[in-house]
N, C-alpha and C positions, 0 to 999 in steps of 0.2 A: 706270367701271362696276364693280360688284362681282359676283364669281362667287357662285353659290348652293351649289355642290357641297359645300363643307366645312361648310355650316350644318346639313346634314341627317343627319350621322352621329352618333348618340347614343353616349355612352361606356358602358362596361360598368356594370351596376347590381348592387347587392347583392340577394340574394334576400329575400323577405318573412320576417318573424319579429319577435320581441321585440327592441327596440333594446338593452335592457339585456343581453340574452344574446349579442349580436353586436356588439362594438365596431367602429367604422368603421376600415377599413384603407386606406391610400393607398400607391400604388406608391412604393417608395424611402423610406418614412417608417415610424416606429414606430407602435404601436397608439395611437390617440387615446382619451382617457378616455370612458366612457359618459356619456350626457346628464345623468343625475342627479348624478353626481359632478362633472361639468363645471360645472353650475349652482352647486353648493355651493362649489367652489373659486373660481368667478368672483365670488361674493358676498364672499368674504374675501380676495381677491387684493390685493396691494399695488399702489397706483396709481403710475404713472410718466408723465412728460410725453412728448409725441411726440418732442421733441428727445433726451431720454434714450433713448427706444426706438431711434432711428436710430443713436445712438452704440453701443448694444449690437449692432445689426445689423452695423455697419461693423467692429466688433471680433470678429465671428463668434461672438457669445455667445448668439445666438438659434437654437434648434434648429428650431422651427416656430411658425407663427402660426395661431390659431384664431379664426374669426369666430363669436362666441358669440351675438350678436344684432345687429340693425341699428338699435338705439337704445340709449341709455345706454352701458354698457361694451361697446363693439362688438368690440374687438380684445383677445385674450389672447395674450401672448407666452410660449412655453415656453422657458426658458433651458436652456443645455447641462447645468447641474447639476441640473435638474429643477424649479426654482422656476417658478411660474406668476404672471405679473404682468399687470395690466390697464392698457392704454394709453389715456390720456386724449387721444384724437386730435383734431386741429383740421381736418385735411383730410378729404375724402370717402373713405369706406372703399374704394371702387372704385379711386381713385387710389393709395391706399396699397398695395392688393393688387397693382396692376400694377407698382409699383416693387419690391415684394418679389420678385415672380416674376423680374424682370430680374436681381436679385441672387442668385437661386437659393435663396430661402428658401421652403419648402413652406407653402402656405396652404390651410386646410381650413374647410369650413362644415358641421359634422356634422348640423345640423338638416335640411339639405336634401339632403346627399350620401348620407345613410343611407336615403333614401326610394327606392322603386322608381319606374320611369317612370309606372306606373299610379297609384301613391300620390301622386306629385307633381301629376299632372293632376287628380286628385280634389280637390285643395285649391283648384282654380280654381272659385269659387262665385259670384263677382260678375258680374251681368249687364251687358251693354254696350249694350242697346237704347237707353236714355235718352241716353247720351253720344253715340252715333252719330247719333241723331235730332237732338239739339241741334247737333252739328257740321254736319249736312246743312242744317238750317234756317239756320244762320249763313252758310254758303256761299251759299245761295239769296238771302239778304238782301244780301250783298255783290254778287252778280251783278246783282240788280235795281237796286240803288243805283248801281252802276257804269254800267249802261246808261242810267239816267235822268240821271245827272250829265253824261254824254257828254263825258268828258275823255279820249277815246281817243288813245293815243299816235300812232296813224297819221295823225291830222289835226292834231296839235299843230305849232306853228311855233316851235321853241325858239330862244333867243338863241344857242345854240351853233352852229346852222347858219350864222349870220352869221359867227361866229368861225372856223368851219372853212372857209367860203368865202373869207374873207380870207386865211387861212393858205395855202391852195393856189393862189389866184389872185394872190398876192403884191400885194394891194391893201390900203390902209388900211381899217380896220373902218368908218369913216365913209363912205368912197366906196362900199363894198359895200352898206351900209345905205341910202344914197341911191338907188342903182340899184334895189335891191329895193323901196324905197318907191314909186318911180315906176311900176314894174311893178304893184305892189299897187294903186295908185290907179286905174290903167286897169282892172284886174280888178274892183275894187270897184264902179266905175261900171256895168259889165255885171251884176255880181251884184245891185246895188241894184234894177235893173229886173226882174230875175228874181225876186228876193225879194218885191217888191211884188205881183207877180202870184201868186206862191206863197202869200203871206200871205192874200190875198183868198180863194184857193181853200181854204187851211187853215182860215180862219174859217168858211167854209161847211161844210166837212167836220166841223169840231169841233162846230158847232151841230147838225149832223145826228146825230153820234155821241152828243152829250149828250142829245139828245131820245130817241134809241133806248135808250141805256143807262139814263138816268134818274139816274145817280149817278157819283161818281168811280170807283167800283169797275168800273162798266161801261166807262168810258173807258180805265182801266188794262188791263182784260181785252182790249179792242180793240187796245191797243198791244202787249200780249204776243202776241196772235194774229198781228199784222202781223210781229213779230219772228220768230215761228215759221214764217210763210210765206216770209220772206226766207231763213231758214236752210234750209228744204226746197228752195227754188229754187236757192240758192247751192250746195247739195250737188252739183248737176249742172252749173250754169253756171260754177262756180269750180273745176271739176276740172282739175288741171294736165295739160298735154298730155304724151303719150309715156310712157316708162317711169317718169319721175319721179312722175307722178300715180298710177300703179299702186303704186309703192313707198310713197308717202305714205299712200294710203288703206289699204294692207295693214298698215303699221306702226301708224298711228294707230287703226285699227280694232281691232287686237290689243291695244294698250295700253289702249284704252277698255274693251274686253271684260274684260280681266284686272282692271282697276281696279274695275269694277262687281261682278265676282265677289268680289273682295276685300272690297268694301264690304258685300255681303250676308253673307259669312262673319264679318266683323268685328262686325256687329250682333248675331249670335247666339253669339259666342264668349265663353265664360266666362273671367274673368280673376281673378288672385289678389289684386291690390291694389285697395283701395277708397280709396286716398289721393288727395290733390289731383293729384299727379303722374300717377297711373294714369288718373284721369278725364280730365285735360287731354290726355294722350297719345292716348287713344282718341278723344276729341272732335276734336282737331286732325288725327288720322289720317283721319277721315271728311271734315273740312273741306277738307283738301288734295286729296282726290279730287274733291270737288264743284267746287272753285274752278279746278282745272286742266282738268277736263272742259269747263267754261265757256270757258276760253281755247282749247281745241282746237276747239270749235264756232265761236268768233269767227274764228279763223285759217283753218280749213279751209273753212267754209261762207260766211263773209262777207268773208274776206281783210282783216280789220281786227284791230287789236290792242286788248286791253282797256285801260282807262284807269288813271289814277294811283291811284284808290281801290283798284282791284283789285291794283295793283302793291304798294302798302303792305301790304294785307291778306295777300297771298301771302307776302311776306317775314316778317311776324309769325307766320303760321301754321306755316311750315316751321321757323322758329327755335324756337318754343315746343315743337313736336313733338319736336325733337331734344334740346332742353335737358331736357325731362321724361323722356326715355328713360334718362338716366344713373342716376337713383335706382332704376330698375326692373331694372337689370342683376343685382341680387341674386337675382332669380327665374330667371335663365338658368342651365341646368344642363348645357349641352353641354361638349365638350372645349375646351381653351384656344384652339386654332386657330379654332374657331367664334366664340368671344367676341371675338377680335381682328378677324375679318372683319366681325362685327357693328359694332364701333366704326369700322372702316374705311369701311363703308357710310355711316355718319352723318357721318364726316369729309368724305366726298365731298358729301353733301347740304348740309351747312353751308357748305362752300366754294362751292357753287353759288349760295348766296344772295349771296355777294360778286360773282359773275359777273352775277347778277340786277341788282345795283346798278351794275355796269359798263354794262349795256345801257341802263338808264334815265339814266345820266349824260350820254347824248347830249342829253337835254332839260334835265337839271339838273346842270351841271358840278360843283357843290359835293359831289355824291355821290362824287367822287374820294376824299375823306377818309373816307367811310364804307367804301369798298372796302379801304383800307390795312390795317385790323386783320385782314382775312380772310387775310392772308399767313400768319398762325399756322396756320390749318386747312389751307391749301394745302400748306405745308411738312410739316405733321403727316401728312397722307395720303400724302405722298411717302415719308416714313420708314416708315410703317406698311405700305405696299405693298412696300417694299424688303425688309422682314423675310422675306416669303415667298420672294423670289428668293434671298436669302442662305442661308436654311435649306435650299433645294433644291439649291444648287450642290454639286459634289463636295467632299469633305473636302480642305482644304489649298489650295483655289483662292482663298480670301480669308483675311485674318487670323483666327485662331481665336477671338480675343476677340469679334469682330463676329459670327461665325457661331454661337458658343455662345449669345450673348445673343439672337439672332434665333430660334434653336431653342427656347429657353425660352419666348419669347413666343408662338410658334405651335406649341406642343407638340401632337403628334398629326397634323401635316400629312402627307398622303400624297404620295409622290414618283411620280406617274403623269402620263400625258399630259393629262387634263382639268385637273389641278391646275396643271401648267406653263402651260397655255393661259390660264386665268383669271388666274393670277399675273402673267404677262407683260402681259396686257391691262390689268389694274389698274395696274401700274407705268407702262406706256406712257401711260395716261390721266392719271395723276398728273403725269408729266413734262410732257405737253402743257399741262395746266392751269397749271402753274407758269410755263411759257414764255409762255402767254397773259397771265398776271398781270404778268410782267416787261415785256412789250411795252406793256401798258396803263400801267404805272407810269412807264415812260420817256416815252411819247408824250403821255399825258394824254387827256382826253375829246376835245378838238378834233383832235389828231393821229390818235387811234385810229379815230374815226368820220368825220372830216372828208372824207377822200378818197371814201368811199362816198356821203356826202351831196352832194358836188359833182360826181361823175362818173358815177353810175348814173342814167340818164335815166328819165323817166316814173315808173312805180310802183317804189319801192325795196323789193323783197322782203327784201333783206339787213337793212336797218334795222328793218323791221317784225317779221320773224320773230325777230330778235335779242332782242326784248322778251319773247318767250315761250319761247325755247329753254331757259333755265335751269330753269324750272318743269317743262318736259317731262322733262328729265333727272332732276330731283329726284324726280318721281313714279315714273319708271321704276325707280330704285333702291329707293325706298320700298316699292313693291308687291312687289318681289323679296324684300326682307327679310321682308315679311309672309307671302309664300308659304313661306318657310323655317319660319315658325311653324306654318303649316297642315300642312306635312309632319310636323313634330314632333308635332302634335296628331292626326295620322293623318286629316286631312280631305281631302288630295289625295295622289295617287301620287307617289313620289319621281322616277320617270322622266319624268312629265309636267312636274314642276317643273324638272328639269334641261333639258328641251327648251325650255321657256319662257325659262329663264335664258340659253341660248345665243343665242336670237333677240333678247331684250330687252336683256341685259346686254353681250353681246359685239358685236353689230352695232348695236343701238339708239343708243348714245351718238354714234357716228359719223354715223348718219343725222340725228340731231338737230343735231349740229354744223354739218352742211352742208344743213340743211333748206331754205335759200333756193335751193340748186341744184335741189332737187326741184321747187320751184315755178317757177323760171325758170332753165333750164340755162345761159343766156347770161351770167348774173351771175358775177363772179370768185369763185374759191374762198375766198381769204382777203384781202379788201380792207383789213383792218385793218393789213396790212403795207405797203400801197402808199403812195406819196407821199414827200415829204421828211421826214427824221427830224431832230428838234432836236438841237443839240450837247450839251445837258445835260438831265438828267431833269426832267420837268414840275414836280415838287414844289419844286425848287430856286428856281424863279421865282414860286412861288405860296404860299410860306410865310406871306405877309401875309394870305392868305385865311382862315387858321385862326381868328384872333381874331374876324373878322366872322362866321364860321360859328358860333362859340360864343356 
């Protein structure tokens, strides 16, 4: 989870006035050229390659770097002797900027930094109603299609269940399959008799509905109405007993309310970018709220998991939302510590999509290979969250090179109790997630989920809730990031945002992690660790699966 506190402290702004009459000044740096002269020099500057640029940086020949624009000649490097050169960059400007800060090279964006807070907000003129409406409509279509397809994970019978049963019962897969088949045949005989009676009743009911509705739309409306009745009934009948049910309803109610509030604000919030990235980021922001609220309803009211169509759509939506965020960072004007926390939040969300794949690998073991690339983001968030801790530690408690690098990355961090709390929670969450990934990498899908499948009787809340936990966590962090935007836009009070951050970001992720305990307190805390562990990592015995997967 990511703390919100550092997101909401805006840096000092220059006063209003003519830009030509007040050149931009940065702490610890020389006066930057005014915009008119900068544009003239940029047009005539000598071009150098990115490789040449980094050679100059490593030789300490670059005094400062100026972001002149976000297209064309984007970077201007001012050499120590005063010459201005244009860098023909190949990497993303934001990536270059981050590396430069780590090396201690000042980076400026005069076109944005010279504006006051009010002037910057005034540049947001692009409406978001269309993008939000399109995103909501797309989420609605996914929800309807997922319900109609009826590929719910809770009722699926995966091949992995047989593999897991074989693993823990120490029986050959064939013997386990034969036993299960005999049981299934007996069950099918009873089901056939029931289905025949139900089919006759369904034919009669369908005929009546068709007559009353007179069209497919009428039949569909009746189906939606039935779903709504089941949801309303399940809201009460599927309430978890005891304290767990109270906590579940309180947290999910708060998350839903904050998400709907964010959706409303998102629809009428002006934005600066009319680019494809800006539109897609807004649309998928609305989609992720809609599609996760659908999952909340399915879990809380029906005690069912959404299906495969929903799972694939959710993964795509969150990935696109995070990828399209990167080009929009140029509009972010907060201090460096806020920018780093912004990136940390999205590192958490992207890594949660790997955990999303872990959950569904219970039914589709080949997803193991989809999970492995997410090690990059899992380790990335570990290092990003460690920067806060390193910067807050007393001088001399860690090697100076590590601490100085961390302080440059999180420049502006406050050494106070709230900052320590969210920094420790972020780092602790990152450590836990990496351990979770390590256990899964070693045990594989069968070892990771097999004990739960074989040993939790009757309704397995652990397996079912596991399919929706990652999206709950992703939405929690996503709405907190958006709340930070609303604080900056002066749409909500900072104290309210901080209070919501404490509940959602500090406590929420742990409630989501152990959501199955809220539903059924008798289920084990971490069944992924139970059972026999293999002598070697899963992938060493399954490398032959890769060609088949490709």
